[in-house]
C-alpha positions as CSV (number, residue, x, y, z in Angstrom):
1,M,0.0,0.0,0.0
2,R,1.1,3.6,-0.7
3,E,2.0,6.0,2.1
4,V,-0.9,8.0,3.3
5,E,-1.4,11.3,5.1
6,I,-4.6,12.0,6.9
7,I,-5.7,15.6,7.3
8,R,-7.4,16.5,10.6
9,S,-10.8,17.3,9.0
10,A,-11.0,13.9,7.5
11,R,-11.6,12.5,11.0
12,K,-14.5,14.8,11.8
13,H,-16.9,11.8,11.8
14,R,-14.8,10.2,14.5
15,V,-13.2,7.5,12.3
16,A,-9.9,6.4,13.9
17,V,-6.6,6.4,12.0
18,E,-6.5,2.6,12.5
19,Q,-9.9,2.2,10.9
20,I,-8.9,4.3,7.9
21,L,-5.8,2.2,7.4
22,E,-7.8,-1.1,7.7
23,V,-10.4,0.1,5.2
24,L,-7.7,1.1,2.7
25,N,-6.2,-2.4,3.1
26,N,-9.6,-4.1,2.7
27,A,-11.2,-1.9,0.1
28,G,-11.5,-3.1,-3.5
29,E,-10.6,-0.9,-6.5
30,P,-11.2,2.8,-5.8
31,V,-13.6,4.8,-7.9
32,K,-12.0,7.8,-9.6
33,S,-13.8,11.1,-9.3
34,E,-15.4,12.9,-12.2
35,P,-13.2,15.6,-13.7
36,G,-13.5,19.0,-12.2
37,Q,-14.8,17.7,-8.9
38,H,-11.5,18.5,-7.1
39,A,-10.0,21.4,-9.0
40,G,-7.7,19.4,-11.3
41,E,-6.6,16.9,-8.7
42,I,-7.2,13.2,-9.0
43,A,-9.5,11.9,-6.3
44,Y,-10.5,8.4,-5.4
45,S,-13.3,7.0,-3.3
46,F,-12.7,3.8,-1.4
47,I,-15.4,1.8,0.4
48,G,-14.4,-1.1,2.8
49,T,-15.0,-2.5,6.2
50,D,-13.0,-2.2,9.4
51,R,-12.4,-5.0,11.9
52,Q,-15.9,-4.6,13.4
53,G,-17.5,-4.9,10.0
54,E,-18.4,-1.2,9.9
55,E,-18.5,0.0,6.2
56,I,-16.6,3.2,5.8
57,E,-16.2,5.5,2.8
58,I,-12.8,7.2,2.3
59,V,-11.9,10.0,-0.2
60,A,-8.3,10.5,-1.1
61,I,-6.4,12.9,-3.3
62,E,-3.5,11.5,-5.2
63,Q,-0.2,13.3,-4.5
64,P,3.2,12.5,-6.1
65,R,4.4,10.3,-3.2
66,W,1.3,9.5,-1.1
67,L,-2.5,9.5,-0.9
68,L,-3.9,12.5,1.0
69,I,-7.0,11.3,3.0
70,I,-9.6,14.2,3.0
71,H,-12.7,12.3,4.1
72,A,-13.7,9.3,6.2
73,M,-17.3,8.5,7.2
74,P,-19.4,5.4,8.0
75,T,-21.6,4.8,5.0
76,R,-24.6,4.4,7.3
77,W,-24.4,8.2,7.9
78,R,-24.9,9.0,4.2
79,N,-28.0,11.0,3.2
80,T,-29.6,8.9,0.5
């Protein structure tokens, strides 16, 4: 797995760093964002589960040497 950096606001939904790393390891292929959604940057959405089986969505921006995690939230909190 690539190195990751997690910005503070990514954890506003109280997802622990350990959970984020577990989800990144367990997630399948990420979904690439639509062009223009992140001002010319390449963003990816990951969905996976942590050890307790909680499904979590993670959004990461691709950087030259790492993935910058900008969002992590349990999928059950989504407004559908």
